[in-house]
C-alpha positions as CSV (number, residue, x, y, z in Angstrom):
1,M,89.3,99.6,99.2
2,A,92.8,100.0,100.4
3,K,93.6,103.1,102.5
4,F,96.8,105.0,101.5
5,G,96.2,108.2,103.4
6,R,98.2,109.6,106.2
7,K,97.9,107.9,109.5
8,D,97.5,109.5,112.8
9,K,100.8,109.5,114.6
10,S,99.2,108.2,117.8
11,E,97.4,105.4,115.9
12,K,98.8,102.0,116.6
13,V,99.3,100.2,113.4
14,K,97.7,96.8,113.4
15,L,98.2,94.2,110.7
16,E,94.9,93.3,109.0
17,K,93.7,89.8,108.8
18,G,94.9,88.2,105.6
19,A,98.0,90.4,105.2
20,Y,100.1,87.5,104.1
21,K,97.5,86.3,101.6
22,R,97.3,89.7,100.0
23,A,101.1,90.0,99.8
24,F,101.5,86.7,98.2
25,R,99.2,87.8,95.3
26,V,102.5,89.1,93.8
27,F,103.3,85.5,92.8
28,K,100.5,85.6,90.1
29,F,102.8,88.0,88.2
30,M,105.4,85.2,88.2
31,K,103.0,82.7,86.6
32,P,104.1,83.4,83.0
33,Y,107.7,82.7,84.0
34,R,107.1,79.7,86.2
35,G,109.0,77.4,83.8
36,V,112.2,79.5,84.1
37,F,111.6,79.8,87.9
38,F,111.2,76.0,88.2
39,I,114.5,75.5,86.3
40,G,116.1,78.0,88.6
41,I,114.8,76.0,91.6
42,I,116.4,72.9,90.1
43,F,119.8,74.7,89.9
44,L,119.3,75.9,93.4
45,V,118.8,72.4,94.7
46,F,121.8,71.2,92.8
47,S,124.0,74.0,94.1
48,S,122.8,73.3,97.7
49,V,123.5,69.6,97.4
50,T,127.0,70.2,95.9
51,T,127.6,72.7,98.7
52,M,126.8,70.0,101.3
53,G,129.3,67.7,99.6
54,F,132.1,69.9,100.9
55,P,131.7,69.1,104.7
56,Y,131.0,65.5,103.9
57,L,134.2,65.0,101.9
58,I,136.2,67.1,104.4
59,G,135.0,64.6,107.1
60,E,136.1,61.7,104.9
61,L,139.6,63.2,104.6
62,F,140.1,62.4,108.3
63,G,139.6,58.7,107.6
64,T,141.6,58.4,104.5
65,K,145.0,56.8,103.8
66,T,147.9,57.9,101.6
67,P,148.2,56.2,98.2
68,S,151.2,54.1,99.4
69,D,149.1,52.6,102.2
70,I,146.2,51.2,100.1
71,T,145.7,48.3,97.8
72,N,144.5,48.4,94.2
73,A,141.0,47.4,95.3
74,D,140.8,50.5,97.6
75,W,141.3,52.9,94.7
76,K,137.7,52.3,93.6
77,K,136.4,53.5,97.0
78,F,137.9,57.0,96.8
79,E,139.4,56.4,100.2
80,D,142.8,58.1,99.4
81,V,143.6,61.8,100.0
82,D,144.3,62.5,96.3
83,S,141.1,61.0,95.0
84,I,139.0,63.0,97.5
85,M,140.7,66.2,96.7
86,I,140.0,65.6,93.0
87,L,136.4,64.9,93.8
88,L,136.3,68.1,95.9
89,L,137.6,70.1,92.9
90,V,134.9,68.6,90.7
91,I,132.2,69.5,93.3
92,F,133.5,73.1,93.5
93,I,133.3,73.5,89.7
94,A,129.8,72.0,89.6
95,N,128.7,74.3,92.4
96,A,130.0,77.3,90.6
97,F,128.2,76.3,87.4
98,F,124.9,75.6,89.3
99,S,125.2,78.9,91.3
100,F,125.7,81.0,88.2
101,F,122.7,79.7,86.4
102,R,120.6,79.8,89.6
103,I,121.4,83.6,90.0
104,Y,120.9,84.3,86.3
105,L,117.6,82.5,86.1
106,F,116.2,84.1,89.3
107,S,117.3,87.5,88.0
108,I,115.4,86.9,84.7
109,V,112.2,85.9,86.6
110,T,112.6,88.8,89.1
111,E,113.1,91.6,86.6
112,K,110.3,90.4,84.3
113,T,108.0,90.1,87.3
114,L,108.9,93.5,88.6
115,R,108.4,95.0,85.2
116,D,104.9,93.6,85.0
117,V,104.2,94.8,88.6
118,R,105.4,98.3,87.8
119,N,103.4,98.5,84.6
120,T,100.3,97.2,86.3
121,A,100.7,99.5,89.3
122,F,101.1,102.5,87.1
123,N,98.2,101.4,84.9
124,R,96.0,101.2,88.0
125,L,97.2,104.6,89.3
126,I,96.8,106.4,86.0
127,H,93.2,105.0,85.6
128,S,92.2,105.5,89.2
129,P,89.3,107.9,89.8
130,I,90.0,111.5,90.9
131,T,88.4,110.6,94.2
132,F,91.3,108.3,94.9
133,F,93.8,111.2,94.5
134,D,91.6,113.4,96.6
135,K,92.2,111.0,99.5
136,N,95.9,110.1,98.9
137,K,98.9,112.3,98.4
138,V,100.9,111.8,95.2
139,G,104.2,111.9,97.0
140,E,103.3,109.0,99.2
141,L,102.1,106.9,96.3
142,T,105.2,107.5,94.3
143,S,107.3,106.7,97.4
144,R,105.4,103.5,97.9
145,I,106.2,102.3,94.3
146,A,109.8,103.4,94.4
147,T,110.7,102.1,97.9
148,D,108.5,99.0,98.1
149,I,109.4,97.8,94.6
150,N,113.1,97.8,95.7
151,L,112.2,95.7,98.8
152,L,110.3,93.3,96.6
153,Q,113.2,93.1,94.2
154,E,115.6,92.2,97.0
155,M,113.2,89.5,98.2
156,L,112.6,87.8,94.8
157,M,116.1,88.0,93.5
158,T,118.2,87.2,96.7
159,T,116.2,86.6,99.9
160,L,113.8,84.0,98.5
161,A,116.5,81.9,96.9
162,E,118.7,82.1,100.0
163,F,115.7,81.3,102.2
164,I,115.0,78.1,100.2
165,R,118.8,77.3,100.1
166,Q,119.1,77.6,103.9
167,W,116.1,75.3,104.5
168,L,117.5,72.7,102.1
169,T,120.8,73.0,104.0
170,I,119.0,72.4,107.3
171,I,117.1,69.4,106.0
172,L,120.2,67.7,104.5
173,S,122.3,68.5,107.6
174,V,119.7,67.0,109.9
175,I,119.6,63.8,107.7
176,V,123.4,63.5,107.8
177,I,123.9,64.2,111.5
178,S,121.0,61.9,112.5
179,S,122.6,59.0,110.5
180,T,126.0,59.8,112.0
181,S,125.0,59.9,115.7
182,L,121.5,60.0,116.9
183,R,122.5,60.9,120.5
184,L,124.4,64.0,119.4
185,S,121.7,64.9,117.0
186,L,119.0,64.9,119.7
187,I,121.2,67.3,121.8
188,M,121.6,69.6,118.8
189,L,118.0,69.5,117.6
190,S,116.5,70.1,121.0
191,V,117.1,73.8,120.4
192,I,114.9,73.9,117.3
193,P,111.5,74.3,119.0
194,V,112.8,77.2,120.9
195,V,114.2,78.8,117.7
196,L,110.8,78.3,116.0
197,I,108.9,80.0,118.8
198,L,111.4,82.9,118.7
199,V,111.0,83.2,114.9
200,I,107.2,83.6,115.3
201,I,107.4,86.1,118.2
202,F,110.2,88.2,116.8
203,G,108.9,88.0,113.2
204,K,105.6,89.6,114.1
205,K,107.2,92.3,116.0
206,I,109.8,93.1,113.3
207,K,107.1,93.2,110.6
208,K,105.0,95.6,112.6
209,I,108.0,98.0,113.2
210,S,109.1,97.7,109.6
211,K,105.6,98.6,108.3
212,N,105.6,101.7,110.6
213,A,109.0,102.7,109.4
214,Q,107.9,102.5,105.8
215,D,104.9,104.6,106.5
216,S,107.2,107.2,108.1
217,A,109.6,107.1,105.2
218,A,106.7,107.7,102.8
219,E,105.5,110.7,104.8
220,S,109.0,112.1,105.0
221,N,109.4,111.9,101.2
222,N,106.0,113.6,100.9
223,I,107.2,116.5,103.0
224,L,110.4,116.7,100.9
225,G,108.4,116.7,97.7
226,E,105.9,119.3,98.9
227,A,108.7,121.7,100.1
228,L,110.7,121.4,96.9
229,M,107.7,121.7,94.5
230,G,106.5,124.8,96.4
231,I,110.0,126.2,97.0
232,K,109.0,129.7,95.9
233,N,106.2,129.8,98.5
234,V,108.6,128.5,101.1
235,K,111.1,131.2,100.4
236,S,108.6,134.0,99.9
237,F,107.1,133.3,103.3
238,A,110.6,132.8,104.9
239,N,109.5,129.4,106.2
240,E,112.7,127.4,105.5
241,S,113.1,126.8,109.3
242,F,109.5,125.6,109.6
243,E,109.9,123.1,106.7
244,L,113.2,122.0,108.1
245,L,111.5,121.4,111.5
246,R,108.8,119.3,109.9
247,Y,111.3,117.3,108.0
248,K,113.5,116.8,111.1
249,K,110.5,115.5,113.1
250,S,109.7,113.0,110.3
251,T,113.3,111.8,110.0
252,E,113.6,111.6,113.8
253,Q,110.6,109.2,113.8
254,I,112.2,107.2,111.0
255,K,115.4,107.0,113.0
256,N,113.6,105.9,116.2
257,L,111.5,103.2,114.4
258,S,114.6,101.9,112.5
259,I,116.6,101.7,115.7
260,K,113.7,100.0,117.4
261,G,113.6,97.5,114.6
262,A,117.3,97.0,114.7
263,V,117.1,96.3,118.5
264,W,114.5,93.6,117.9
265,R,116.5,92.1,115.0
266,G,119.6,92.2,117.1
267,L,117.8,90.5,120.0
268,F,116.5,87.9,117.5
269,A,120.0,87.2,116.1
270,A,121.5,87.2,119.6
271,F,119.0,84.6,120.9
272,I,119.6,82.4,117.9
273,I,123.4,82.7,118.1
274,L,123.3,82.0,121.9
275,G,121.1,79.0,121.5
276,L,122.8,77.4,118.5
277,F,126.4,78.0,119.4
278,G,125.7,77.0,122.9
279,A,124.3,73.8,121.6
280,I,127.4,73.3,119.3
281,S,129.7,73.7,122.3
282,V,127.8,71.0,124.2
283,V,127.9,68.8,121.1
284,I,131.7,69.1,120.7
285,W,132.1,68.3,124.4
286,Q,129.9,65.2,124.2
287,G,131.5,64.1,120.8
288,I,135.0,64.2,122.2
289,I,133.9,62.0,125.1
290,M,132.3,59.5,122.7
291,V,135.5,59.5,120.5
292,H,137.7,58.7,123.5
293,A,135.2,56.0,124.5
294,G,135.4,54.4,121.0
295,E,131.7,55.1,120.4
296,L,132.4,57.4,117.4
297,Q,135.2,57.5,114.8
298,M,137.1,60.7,114.3
299,D,136.1,61.2,110.7
300,E,132.4,60.7,111.7
301,F,132.9,63.3,114.5
302,V,134.5,65.8,112.2
303,R,131.8,65.3,109.6
304,F,129.1,65.7,112.3
305,I,130.8,69.0,113.6
306,L,131.0,70.5,110.1
307,F,127.4,69.7,109.3
308,T,126.3,71.0,112.7
309,V,128.1,74.3,111.9
310,F,126.3,74.4,108.5
311,L,123.1,73.7,110.3
312,G,123.7,76.5,112.9
313,A,124.7,78.9,110.2
314,S,121.6,78.1,108.2
315,F,119.4,78.7,111.2
316,G,121.1,81.9,111.8
317,G,120.7,82.9,108.2
318,V,117.0,82.0,108.3
319,G,116.6,84.1,111.4
320,T,118.3,87.1,109.8
321,M,116.3,86.7,106.6
322,M,113.0,86.5,108.4
323,G,113.3,90.2,109.2
324,T,113.9,91.0,105.6
325,I,111.1,88.8,104.4
326,Q,108.7,90.3,107.0
327,K,109.7,93.8,105.7
328,A,109.2,92.7,102.1
329,I,105.8,91.2,102.9
330,G,104.7,94.6,104.3
331,A,106.0,96.3,101.2
332,T,104.4,93.8,98.9
333,E,101.1,94.1,100.6
334,R,101.0,97.8,99.8
335,I,102.0,97.3,96.2
336,M,99.3,94.7,95.8
337,D,96.8,97.1,97.3
338,I,97.7,99.6,94.6
339,V,97.6,96.9,91.9
340,N,94.1,95.9,93.0
341,Q,92.9,99.5,93.4
342,E,89.6,100.1,91.7
343,M,89.8,101.9,88.3
344,E,87.4,104.4,86.8
345,E,84.2,102.9,85.6
346,N,84.8,102.9,81.8
347,I,82.5,101.0,79.5
348,Q,83.9,99.7,76.2
349,N,81.2,101.3,74.0
350,T,82.2,102.0,70.4
351,E,78.7,103.0,69.3
352,Y,79.3,106.7,70.3
353,S,82.7,107.5,68.9
354,E,82.3,111.3,68.9
355,I,79.9,114.0,70.0
356,K,78.4,117.1,68.4
357,G,78.7,119.3,71.5
358,N,75.2,119.4,73.0
359,V,75.3,119.3,76.8
360,T,72.3,119.0,79.2
361,F,72.2,119.0,83.0
362,E,69.0,117.5,84.4
363,N,68.4,118.1,88.1
364,V,72.1,117.5,88.8
365,S,73.3,117.6,92.4
366,F,76.7,116.8,93.7
367,H,78.7,116.4,96.9
368,Y,82.2,115.2,97.5
369,E,82.7,111.9,99.2
370,T,84.7,113.5,102.0
371,R,81.9,116.0,102.6
372,A,78.7,114.1,102.0
373,N,76.6,116.5,104.0
374,V,77.6,119.6,101.9
375,E,76.0,119.8,98.5
376,V,78.2,121.7,96.1
377,L,75.7,121.8,93.3
378,K,71.9,121.6,93.8
379,N,69.3,120.6,91.2
380,L,71.2,122.2,88.3
381,N,69.3,122.4,85.1
382,L,71.0,123.6,81.9
383,D,70.6,123.0,78.2
384,V,73.4,124.0,75.9
385,K,73.3,123.7,72.1
386,S,76.4,122.8,70.0
387,G,78.5,125.8,69.3
388,Q,77.2,128.0,72.0
389,S,79.4,129.8,74.5
390,I,78.3,129.6,78.1
391,A,79.9,131.8,80.8
392,V,79.8,130.5,84.4
393,V,80.2,133.2,87.1
394,G,79.6,133.4,90.8
395,P,81.5,134.1,94.0
396,S,84.4,131.9,95.2
397,G,83.2,128.5,96.4
398,A,79.9,128.7,94.5
399,G,80.7,125.4,92.6
400,K,82.1,126.7,89.3
401,S,85.2,124.5,89.2
402,T,83.1,121.5,90.3
403,F,80.8,122.2,87.3
404,A,83.9,121.8,85.0
405,S,84.9,118.6,86.8
406,L,81.5,117.1,86.2
407,L,81.7,117.9,82.5
408,L,85.0,116.0,82.3
409,R,83.5,113.2,84.3
410,F,86.2,113.5,87.0
411,Y,83.2,112.9,89.3
412,E,79.7,111.5,88.8
413,P,76.6,113.5,89.9
414,S,75.2,112.4,93.3
415,S,71.8,112.7,91.7
416,G,70.4,113.8,88.3
417,I,71.7,113.1,84.8
418,L,74.4,114.6,82.6
419,L,73.8,114.1,78.9
420,F,75.8,114.7,75.8
421,D,73.8,115.0,72.6
422,G,70.8,113.7,74.5
423,I,72.7,110.5,75.6
424,N,73.5,109.7,79.2
425,A,77.2,110.5,79.9
426,K,77.6,107.0,81.4
427,Q,77.0,105.4,78.1
428,F,80.1,107.0,76.6
429,N,83.6,105.5,76.9
430,L,85.6,107.9,79.1
431,Q,88.5,108.1,76.7
432,T,86.1,108.8,73.8
433,L,84.3,111.5,75.7
434,R,87.4,113.2,77.0
435,S,89.1,113.1,73.6
436,N,86.3,115.3,72.4
437,M,86.9,117.8,75.1
438,A,89.8,120.2,76.1
439,I,90.4,122.4,79.1
440,V,92.6,125.5,79.5
441,P,93.1,125.8,83.3
442,Q,94.0,128.9,85.3
443,E,97.2,127.1,86.6
444,V,98.8,125.4,83.6
445,I,101.0,122.4,84.4
446,L,103.5,121.7,81.8
447,F,105.7,118.5,81.5
448,G,109.4,118.9,81.9
449,G,110.2,118.4,78.2
450,T,110.4,120.7,75.3
451,I,107.8,123.2,74.1
452,K,107.1,121.1,71.1
453,E,106.4,118.0,73.2
454,N,104.1,120.0,75.5
455,I,102.0,121.3,72.6
456,A,102.0,117.8,70.9
457,Y,100.4,116.4,74.1
458,G,97.1,117.6,72.7
459,N,97.5,115.2,69.8
460,I,100.5,112.9,70.0
461,D,100.1,111.9,66.3
462,A,100.2,115.5,65.1
463,S,102.8,116.5,62.4
464,D,105.3,119.3,62.8
465,S,103.3,121.6,60.5
466,E,100.2,121.1,62.6
467,I,102.1,121.9,65.8
468,L,103.5,125.1,64.2
469,E,100.0,126.1,63.1
470,A,98.5,125.5,66.5
471,A,101.2,127.7,68.0
472,R,100.4,130.5,65.5
473,N,96.7,130.2,66.4
474,A,97.5,130.5,70.1
475,N,99.7,133.6,69.6
476,A,102.6,131.6,70.8
477,F,104.7,131.2,67.7
478,N,106.6,134.5,68.0
479,F,107.8,134.1,71.6
480,I,108.7,130.4,70.9
481,N,110.7,131.4,67.8
482,A,112.5,134.0,69.8
483,F,114.1,131.3,72.0
484,P,117.6,130.1,70.8
485,D,116.3,126.5,70.6
486,G,112.8,127.5,69.4
487,F,110.3,124.7,69.7
488,D,113.0,122.5,71.2
489,T,113.4,124.8,74.3
490,L,113.1,122.9,77.5
491,V,110.3,124.4,79.7
492,G,111.8,123.1,83.0
493,D,110.0,121.3,85.9
494,R,106.2,122.2,85.6
495,G,107.1,124.9,83.1
496,I,109.1,127.0,85.5
497,Q,111.2,128.5,82.7
498,L,108.2,130.2,81.1
499,S,106.0,133.1,82.2
500,G,102.4,132.7,83.1
501,G,101.2,134.2,79.8
502,Q,103.6,132.0,77.8
503,K,102.4,128.9,79.6
504,Q,98.8,129.8,79.0
505,R,99.4,130.2,75.3
506,I,101.1,126.8,75.1
507,A,98.1,125.3,76.9
508,I,95.9,127.0,74.3
509,A,98.0,125.6,71.5
510,R,97.7,122.2,73.0
511,A,93.9,122.6,73.0
512,V,93.9,123.9,69.4
513,L,95.9,120.8,68.3
514,K,93.3,118.6,70.1
515,N,90.5,120.2,68.0
516,P,87.8,119.5,70.7
517,K,84.0,119.7,70.3
518,I,83.7,121.0,73.8
519,L,86.1,123.6,75.3
520,I,86.4,124.5,79.0
521,L,88.2,127.7,80.0
522,D,88.7,127.7,83.7
523,E,89.6,131.3,84.5
524,A,92.3,131.1,81.8
525,T,93.2,134.8,81.9
526,S,92.6,135.7,85.6
527,S,96.2,135.8,86.6
528,L,97.7,137.6,83.6
529,D,98.9,141.1,83.0
530,S,97.0,143.3,80.5
531,E,99.3,142.7,77.6
532,S,99.4,138.9,78.1
533,E,95.7,138.8,78.7
534,Q,95.0,140.5,75.3
535,L,97.2,138.0,73.5
536,V,95.7,135.1,75.3
537,Q,92.1,136.4,74.8
538,E,92.7,136.8,71.1
539,A,93.9,133.2,70.9
540,L,90.9,132.0,73.0
541,D,88.5,133.8,70.7
542,R,89.9,132.0,67.7
543,L,89.8,128.7,69.6
544,M,86.2,129.2,70.7
545,E,84.8,129.5,67.1
546,G,82.5,126.7,66.2
547,R,82.9,124.9,69.5
548,T,80.7,124.5,72.6
549,T,82.5,126.6,75.1
550,F,82.2,126.9,78.9
551,V,84.0,129.9,80.3
552,I,84.5,130.0,84.0
553,A,85.5,133.6,84.8
554,H,85.9,136.2,87.5
555,R,86.7,139.0,85.0
556,L,83.3,139.8,83.5
557,S,84.9,141.8,80.7
558,T,86.0,138.5,79.1
559,I,82.4,137.1,78.9
560,K,80.3,140.0,77.7
561,K,79.9,138.3,74.2
562,A,78.9,134.9,75.6
563,D,75.7,133.5,74.2
564,K,74.5,132.8,77.7
565,I,75.7,133.7,81.2
566,I,74.7,131.6,84.1
567,V,75.2,132.7,87.7
568,I,75.8,130.0,90.4
569,D,75.6,130.9,94.0
570,G,75.5,128.4,96.9
571,G,75.5,125.6,94.4
572,K,72.3,126.8,92.7
573,L,71.8,128.3,89.3
574,I,70.1,131.6,90.3
575,E,70.4,133.6,87.1
576,S,70.7,133.0,83.4
577,G,70.7,135.2,80.3
578,T,72.9,137.4,78.1
579,H,75.0,140.2,79.6
580,E,72.5,142.9,78.7
581,Q,69.6,140.8,80.0
582,L,71.3,140.2,83.4
583,I,72.3,143.8,83.7
584,E,68.6,144.8,83.2
585,H,67.5,142.2,85.7
586,G,69.5,143.8,88.4
587,G,70.4,140.7,90.3
588,V,73.7,139.2,91.5
589,Y,75.4,139.5,88.1
590,A,74.5,143.2,87.9
591,N,76.0,143.7,91.3
592,L,79.2,141.9,90.3
593,S,79.3,144.0,87.1
594,A,78.8,147.2,89.0
595,I,81.7,146.4,91.4
596,Q,84.1,145.5,88.6
597,F,83.1,148.3,86.2
598,G,82.4,151.0,88.8
């Protein structure tokens, strides 16, 4: 499995074996558009060939005559200045035509390919297990997609086509100069092995530096995202300077790596320019000697020089593009790692389309992958009938939130079995199972749209009347209606425009609209004031009617009426019973009750 987590600063990044092969998996996304891509390649070849007609005809001009100096038979050979100029104009028009369609067709293929890559990457991320997000920061993942997709776009739309064009130019130029003068050609081409060796050496170094720079950029974006998302915490602790220092260290590293990469790319370009233009100077010197000796015609020499310039420019272009291609390969490798990320195990079973609400834990134990030696839950046994309300209490860190995560199958038990209606949870389709469940968390996260859109998230097919009724049942209708825009009020990023009690009631309305068989209340009233708590609790009481409900709570006053209270401590279920039974028992629950109620 691909690793996306933060790397140790001191760790030297090494390219894994098969990096190129993994990066080139992106071309499978181009397969549906290979016909258009092939036509684009044809236009690319035509535009390259017509481009090479320019230096050839310019060379011919130096061996032409004026119309008054030629016979009628010579007109057919296009050996006069006027005829060649007309032919040049035709070539320019043809080249413009081919170039337009080459760019247009490559753009179509690129944008459709990137659309499919984006959709596939998001599909993989949205269906990745929670364990994946436990190991990887969201800021880094979003940065990878945003930044690396742009690099891939540049490569597919521009760099790839230009890379092919430059090599076509090199091949055609070598053919022309070899047929013109083999001696001069050998002098010119003697520099190619040196250039190829430099391409390999510099390319590997540039790719490694580029990959490190992209890692640093992702970490920098992550710091930026964390600071802005938690801006109230930053300001309340007066840690602006601390966050700025963190960000400065990150941007300093990006700067250093980018400059280092620029130095290597500059050295690469310098060596290529030195070698190629040095060779061109030698070629010109030798060519002039051959012209004076009668071994070479002036038009042949001019043609040779022009094609040599094209050859040198193409080699220089290839050298410059190699850095961009290496950078894009590193970015593509990361995107393909996301695209090939394992998704949640989700069987396509339509036999069990809904559940009644019976839940059973049989000897369930659980530990997180990152802490395999620490069991959070140990041999948990619990049998809950449909419609019962179960309160889960215990000290912090006892495993209560993990209990809720197992119910939602965010994680699978390390051992033991979780059953719904007597059927192993693994036999249910995940979407089917979760569509029968709803959770009202302590920290409600709202989307940055309207109140109506956030409530409708519980059932995207709900009608306006159903949304209004859900808001009434959640004691949210009055405060929503008091806003000037009513249900169309924007809640702001993560619901920042609303109070904690208002957000809780919207979350409850969302759960009401979903109409679940199993309801999970994860400390839904723990952070509210007395008035808000009363309103929220009234809404929760209505929501709990007729549903299997699991209430995770610290405030014992909210769970006195529960059908059963279970006490978890150290991952073990140590007590179980009604409020009265547990008080009489005099155990952990009785002690907690005595502390809270004096």
